[in-house]
N, C-alpha and C positions, 0 to 999 in steps of 0.2 A: 083130247085132241087126236089121239091115235085110233079111236073107234070108227070114225067115218071111212077112212081108207080100207079098214078091214071088212066093213059091211059091203063096200063097193066090190071088193075082190071075191065075195061069196058067189057072185053071179058067174064068174069066169072059171073058178077052180072047184076042186072037190070039196064037198061039205065037211068031210072028216078032217081034212087038212086045215080047213078054216077053224074047225072046232079046237084042234090041238094048239094052233097058234093063239087062239083066243084064251085058252086055258093058261098057256105060258105067259101071255101078256098080263093076264089077271094075277097070276102068281107074283110076277115082278112088281106089279102095281101094289099088291098086298105087302110085299117085302119093303117097298119104298115107303109105304104109309107107316109101317112098323118102325123103319129107320127114322122117319121124321118124328114119330111120336117119341122114340128114344132120345133123339137129339134135343127135342123141346124139354124133356124131363131133365137132361143134363144141364141144358142152359139155365133152366129154373134153379137147379141145384147150385150151379156156379154163381148165378145171380144172388142166391141166398147167402152163399159163402162170402161173396164180395161185399154184400150188404153188411154181413156180420163183421167182416174185417174192417170195413169203412167205419162201422159203428164203434168197433174196438179202437181203431186208429183215432177217431174223433174223441173218444173217451180218454185215450192215452194222451192225445194232443192237449185236451182241455185240462186234464188233471196232472199233467207233468209238473214236477217241482221246479224245473228250470223254465225260464221264460223262453217261448218260441215265437219267432217272427217269420212270416212269409213275405218276401219282397220280390216284386216284379223285376226280372233280370234285366229288362231293357230300360224301364222308366226309373227304377230305384224307389218306387212307391211301395209302402207297406200294404199288403192285401189282406193279411190276417194276423192274429196273435192270440195267445191263450190267456187264461186267468192269471197265471204266474207272471206274464208280461205286465198285466195291469198292476199287480202288487209290486213288481220291481220298479215300475216308473211312477207309481202312485197316481195313475190316470185311468179313466174309463176307456173301454175298447174304441169307442167312437172318437176319442181324442188322440188315438194312435193310428188307426187304419186310415189310409189315404194320404198320409204325410210321408215326406221323403225320409229315407232311412238315416240321413245325416242328422235329422232332428233328435235322434236318440242320443247323440253324443254332444260333448261340450262344443259350443259354437266356435271357439278359437281353434279347435282341432278338426273342423268340418272337412277341410281339404284332405287331411291325412286319412280320415275314415272313408271319404269318397274313393280315394285311391285303394284303400283296403278292400272295399266292396268290389271295385273293378277287378282286383286280383282274384277274388273269390269266383267271379263270373268266368274269368279267363281260365283259371286252373281246373274248373269243373269237378275236380275230386273233392274230398272232404279235407278241410284245413282247420287248424285251431290257432287262435291268437288271443292275447289279452288286450282288453280295451277298457273304456270308461263310458258310463251312461249318466244322463242327467235326469233326476226325478222331477216331479211336478213342483216340489218345494225347493228345487235348485241344488239339492244335494248330489254330489258326484260319487258314484259307486263304481268300484272296480269289478269287471266281469271277465269271464273267459268265454269266447265265442267259438262254437263249433259250426262252421258253415259248409253247406253242401248244395249242389244243384239237383233239384228234383222236378218231376213233371206233375202238375196238378191240372186236370182237365185237358191234358195234351199240351199244356203251356209250361215252358221252363221257368221255375221259381227258385230263388235262393232262400233256403231255409236256414235261419240262424238260431242256434240254441244258446241262450245267454245264461251262464251260471254265475250267480252272485258269489264273488270270492272275497267279500269284505272281511269275513272272519278269518279266512285263510291268510289274507294279506296281514291282518293283525297278528295272527299267530306267527307268520313268517317274520314280521317286523320284530316281534318279541324275541323270536329265536335268533334273528340277526343281531339284536341288541345284546342278547345274552352272549352270543358268540363274540361280539365286539368287546363286551365287558370281560369275557373270559380271556380273550387274546390280550386285552389291556392289562388284566390282572396277572396273566402269565408273564407278559413282557416287563411290567413294572414291579413285579414282586421283589421284595428285598432279599428273599432267599433265592439261591441258584436252583433252577429247575432243569432237569435233563430228561428227555424221552429216549428210551432205548428199546430197540426191537427185541421182543422176548425170545425170539428164535435165534437170531444171529448175534445178539448182544452188541449190535452197532448203534451208536448214538444217532438218532434221527432228527432231534431238535433240541434247542436250549434257549434260555432267555439272556437278557442283558446282564443280570446279576451273575450268571454262570461265566460270562466273559470276564467280568471283574474279579470273580473268585479265582479263576485260573490264569488271569492276566493274558488271555488269548482272544483272538478274533473268532467269530462263530464258525467260519469256514475251517479254522484250525481244530475245531472240536467235532463238528458233525461229520459222520462217516467213519469215525475211528471207534475201535473197540472200547467198551466201557472200562476195561481194566487199565487203559492208558490214563485214566483220571487219578489213579492211585500210585503209591511208590512201587517201582518195579519189583523189589524184593518181596512184596506182599501180594503180587498179582494173583497167585493161586488162591490165597485166602479170600480176596475180593471176588474172584470168579465163583467160588463156592457160595459166598454171601449172595451174589446175584441169582444163583441157581435156587437158593432157598426162597428168595423173594418171588421168583416165578412159580415155584411149587406151592408156596403157602397161599398165594392169591389174595389174601387179606392185606391190610395195611400193617407194616412192621417198621420199627424204628431201631437204628443201631448207630453207634459211633464209629467213625472211620477217619481216614486221612486222605487228602488230595495233594497233588504236586502241582505247583504253579509253573508258569513259563520260565521264571527265574530260578526254579529248582527249590523254592521254599516249600516246606511241608506244613500244611495247615490242618488242624483238627476240625472235623465237621460232624454234625449229627444228620443222618440220612433217614428221611421218612419215605419209604418205598411202598407203592401200591400198583396193582394191575388195573389198567384202564383200557377202554376201547377208543381208538382214534381211526375214524374211517372204517370201522368194522374190524380193525386189526388190533390184536392184544399188544399193548405197549406197557413197559414198566416205567412209571413216572417216579423219578427220584428227586425229592426236595432236599437240597443240601444247605444246611444252616451253618455258617461259619461260627464256631464256638471258641475261637482263639481268645476272645476277651473273657468268656465264661471260664475257660481253663485257667487263664491268668488269675482271675478272681478266686477260683477254687484253690489254686496253688497258694495264692496270697492268704486265703482264709486258713488253709492248712498250716502255713507258716505262722499266721497270727495265733492260731490255736496252740501251736507248739510254744510260741513266745508267751502266750497266756499261761500255759502250764509252768513255763520257766519263771514267769513273773509271779505266779501264785507261790511258787517255791521260794522265790527271793523275798516276797512280802512276808511269808511265814518265818523267814530267817532274819528279816530286817528289824531294826529297832523301831521303825515306823509302824503305826497301827492303822489299818484300813477299816472304816466304819461305813455302813449304809443305814441311814436313819429314815424312818417314815414320819412325815410331818403331820402327826396327829397329837393328841394330848399325851404328853409324856415322852414323845419322840421315841417310838418303838425301834429297837435295833433289829434290822433284818439280816445284817451280815457284819461280822467282825473277824479280823484275822487272828491267828494264834498268838501273834506277838503282843496281844493285850495282857498276856500272862505276866509281863514285866511289871504291871501295876498290881498284881496279886489276884486278878480276876480270871475266871475261865470263860471261853466263848459261850458255853452253855448257860452260864449265869446271866449273861447279857441278852442272849437270844430268847431265853425263856421269860424274860421280863422280871426276874427276881431282883435284878439291879437295873434301875432306870437311868435315863440321862441326867435328871436332876439329882440323883444319888451320887453321881461321879463328878459333878461339876461344882466348883466352889460356890457356895450360896450367894456371896456378894457379886459374883461375876455373871450369874444367870440372867438378871434383867438386862444387863448391857449386851450380852450375846444375842438374846432374843430380839432386842430392839435393832441391833446391827443387821441381823439376818433379814428381818422384816423390811428394813430400809433398802438393803441391797436388792431384794426381789421386787420391791415396789419400783425401783429405778431401772429394773431390767438387767441388773448385774447378776450373772449366773455363776461367776467364779470369783472367789475372794479369800483373803487370809485373815485369821484372827489369832490373838494370843489370850489365853486365859489359864486358870488354875484347875488341875485335875486331881481329884481326891483318890488316892490309892486305897486298896482294901484295908491297909493298916492305919489309914486315917491321915497319912502325910499329904500335904498339898504340893503338887509338882507343877511347874510351869510347862505348858505345851504350846506349840505353834500348830494351828490347824489350817490346812489348805482345803477349802470346800467348794463343791460344785452343785448347783441346783439341777434336778432332773425333772422334766415335764412329762405329763401324760399326753395322749393323743389330742386332748382338748386344749393343750397349751397351759395347763395348770401345774404349778410346781408341787409335786407330791413327795419327793424324796430329796435328801441331801447326802451326797457322797463326800466323805472326809478322810484325809490322811493326816494323822496327828503324830508329832514327834516331840519327845521329851527334851525341852530346851532349858531345864532348870539350871544346869551348870553354865550354859551360855548367858542366861539372865544374871546369874551371880557375877560372872566375869564382866558382863556389860555394866552392872551396877558399880563394880570395883573400878572399871575403866572410866566410868562417868565421874566417879569421885576423884580419880587421878587426873582426869582432864580438867575438872573444875579447879583442883589444887594447882595444876600446871598453869592454867589461865590466870589464876590469882597470883601465882608466883611471877609469871611473865609480866603481868600488869604492874606488880610491885617493883619488878626489876626495871621495867621501862620508866616507871615513875621515878625510881631511885636514880637511874642514869640521867634522866632529864633534870631532876632536881640537883643531882650532884654536879653535872656539867654546868648547869645554869648558876648554881651557887658558888662553884669554884672559880668561875670566870672573874668575879670582882676582886678577890684577894690575889689571884694570879696576875690580873691586870696591874694591881698595885705593886706587886713584886717586880714585874717586868718594867714598870715605869721607873722605880727607884734604881733598879740595876742599870738601866739605860742612862739614868742621870749620873750614877756613880761612874760609869764608863766614860761619860762625856767630861766630867769634872776632873777625874783623877787619872785618865789615860796618859801615860808617859811620866807621871809624877811618882809613880811607884815603880817597883822593879818589873822586869819583863814577865816574870812568872805571875805576878799579880794581874797584869794586863791580860794574860792568857786565861787566868781563872775567871776574870770578869767577862771575857768574850764567851767562854763556855756557858757561864750562867745566863747571859743574854740569849744565846742560841737555844739552850734548854728551855728557858721560859717561853720563847717563841714556838718551839716545837710542842711544848705542853699546851699552849693556847690553841694551836691547830688541832691537836688531838681532842681537846675538850669540845671544840666547835664541831669536829667530825662526829664525835660521840653524840652530841646534841642532835645533829642532823640524822644520825642513825635511829635514835629513839623517836624522832618526830615522824618517821615513815609510818609507824603503826598508830601513833596517837594524834597526829596533826594532818592526816590525809584528807583530801577533798572527796566528796561523793563522786561515784563513777558517772560519766556522761559521755555523749558522743564526742570523740576526740579525733582530730585530723592528725595522723602521725607525720604527714609531710610538714605541717606547720610546726609541730613539736621538734622535729628533726632540724628544721631551719632555725628555730629559736636556740637550740643547743649550739649550732654553729655560730650564731651571733654572740652567744656567751663566751665562746672560745676563740673569738676573732683574732685576738692578739697572739695567742699560742699558735694558731693556724698560720698567720702571716710570718711569725718568727721561724717556724719549722719548715715553711714552704710546702705544707701538706696539700695533696690533691684529694679532695673528698667528693664522691659521687653517690648517687642513690637511684634505685629503680622506683617504680610506682609504689607508693605506700598507702595502706588502707585507712579507712575511718573505723575506729573501734570504740567500744564502751570502756572507758578507763579514766584514771585521774591524770589530767593533762600535765600538771606540774611535775608529777612523779615520772611520767613517760619522758618529759624533757630532761629531767635529771638523769634518767637511765641512759638515754642517748648520749648526754654530755659526759657522764663518767666513762662510758665505753670508748668514746672518741678520744677523750683526754688521755686514757691509758694507751691507746694506739699511737698517739702523738709522742707521749712520754717515752715509750719503749720502742722507738723507731730505729735505734742503733746508729744514729748520726746521719742517716740518709733521709732525704725528704720523704715522709711517709705517704703511701698510697692507700686510701681507705674507701671501701665501698659498702653501702648498706642495701639490703633487699628484703622482700617479704613475700610469702606465698601461703595460700590457705591449704592446709592438709586436714581433711576431715572436719572436725569441729573446733579447730584452733588455727590461729595465725602463727607462722614460724618466721621470726625476724632474724637476720644475720648481719653482723658487722665484721668484715674481713679487712685485715691490715697486712702490711709488708714488713713488719717489725722483726724483732729478735726471736720471737716465738717462746713457747713455754714447754718445758719437759713434761711428758705424760704423768710422771709421779706427783706433779704439783697441780694437776687439773682440778682437783676437788679442794685442796688446801687454800687456794687463792681466794675462795669465796668466804673464808672465815674472817671475823673481825680482827684487825691489827696484825694480820699475817702478811709478811713481806718476803719477797724472794731476793731483794737487793738491798744493800746498805743505804742508809739515808744520805750518805755523802755521794753515792752514785745516782740515786733517783730520789728526789724529794717526795714526801707523802707519808701518810700514817698507816696505810693498809686497810682503810675503811671503805674506800670507793666501791670495790667489787662486792663487799658485804652489804652495802646499801643497795646495790643493783639486785642482789639476790632477795633482799627483804622486800623490795618494790615488786619484783616478779612474783614472789610468794603471796603478797597481798592481793595480786590480781588473779591468783589461781593458776599460774603458769609454771614453767621450768626454765632454768638457765644452765648452760654448760659451755665448754670450750673444746675446740678441736685444734690441736697444734703440735708441732715438733720444734725442737730447738733450731733456730736459724732459718725457719721456713714460714715465719709469720704465724698469725693466729686468726681464727674465726670464732667469734662469740655468737651463740644462738640463745634466743629466749622466745617463749611462747606466750600468747595472750588468747584465752578462750574466746570463741565466737559467741557473741550474745545478740539477742534480738535488737534489730535496728542498725546493725553494722552493714557496711557495703564496701566494695572494692572500687575505688574511684580512680580512673586513669586521668 
């Protein structure tokens, strides 16, 4: 375009000048052409670089392990995605591109994720959030989205990089569960746990068991120096112990003591170890309360000491301790030194030189074995037996054995432990006593029979004597001299008294021989029967008689009536001229009923409290108080027959209270 003006100017100016100008212009043109050629080369180079970069970007985009989505920032439509996005959603690319970005997420959270996308557009920078996507199969996967605004072809696009965090979530869940489990284990551990800063020695945490151990609240423990857990006088020792725990770094165990809020000192076993909590070294101390263990240890030590004492006592005792193994021959596995009293040494029995059947009387062996087998079959593990033991000299000695069966872990009786004691002298004494008792029973029976026969047979001739003496008194009274009348009167009175004594003796003998079988007896009814029998005496004396509630007992009703009658009769008889006041009561004490009959009479001096229960024993002349002295003896015999006791509590002039007991037997009741 510039050549035409130059050619036109050649006509008007100097030819050289035109030539110079033309050369200059040509040089400039050549330079411009060179510049354009250089610029085109650079452009092509840049285009090559860009193409390589784009190629690399597309390769990176396509091969990225994370899913990448491009979303139109205005429409919210997905414009592109990579292979990882297809794998994440289990869809083909054409099933993803062109759809709204909210279709990536659970439908019920569409609004939430629409708002999230809007924030990404507005913020323009790079943001990261956790979200969820729904796969083709309907599975919901957790993802982390890194969203940023980029330009693609000059158009703003939201690029979302979706990283599948399913595994991370699972790991996190496992870690959270582990942490939860750890915290639960820490808190619910039966042993007290303390965390202590390894540098400052201050307690940073503790569990519920620690509160219970120290009887303190957590806030009264945390923040205090670890030495405050221990007795003050031992603070330096426990400070050194803590220092050792820090320096050793491994797990160590030691026994120590802690002081509770109430000042009580408790023994503990500490298991200390260095752990990391939040990246910081912490000494974890697990404190186990060993109070009970210490008590058991002390008890065991005491038991061992007692065992040693017992072993010493056993060896000095006349009792012999055996441990037999229940096999053929009953092998001796232990025997105390006291077996020497029978002439044997422990070694002879332990070695098997002398067996069980060698030292047991042959006639007793079958019985003992049968009894032992029966006891074990019935599940009885402890029992007593008597049998004869043969000494080394051949003498048969009676022994009493207390035995116990010992079982193994399967519940099978494998051993018998026995303590035997020589009771030969006791057996001899028992045999002698049995003979004496048999003789006494025979003698008593003969005596009772004699008393009964004598009193029964004496009644007829005495009745005849009494009749003729009375007839003599009737016919000849006043016809003879006064002295003869007096003699006849004495004879009549003596015969009458003799008749009464014989009748009372007969009644006394009948207590043991003519008693009725024991049966349910209403004591109230027997008491009222006794009052009915004494009605005349009660009315004549003006006696006031009362009673409390009386029980039903197992007894001989007729004898209980007689017992009440005799005691009430005595109370009326010895009233001292005043109207007697008599009261009866009963109460249960342990396994017996205690009856009482209290009167307001003349009383009985203490020195006569036992004598009055002997037959024919009187404290007053017959002219003062009629009677034979048999009534209270009969009372004692009745009470003896019922297995009870009778006694009196009294002082002269202060009335008397007679007590007797009746044992409680099955079927009795207290009836109000």
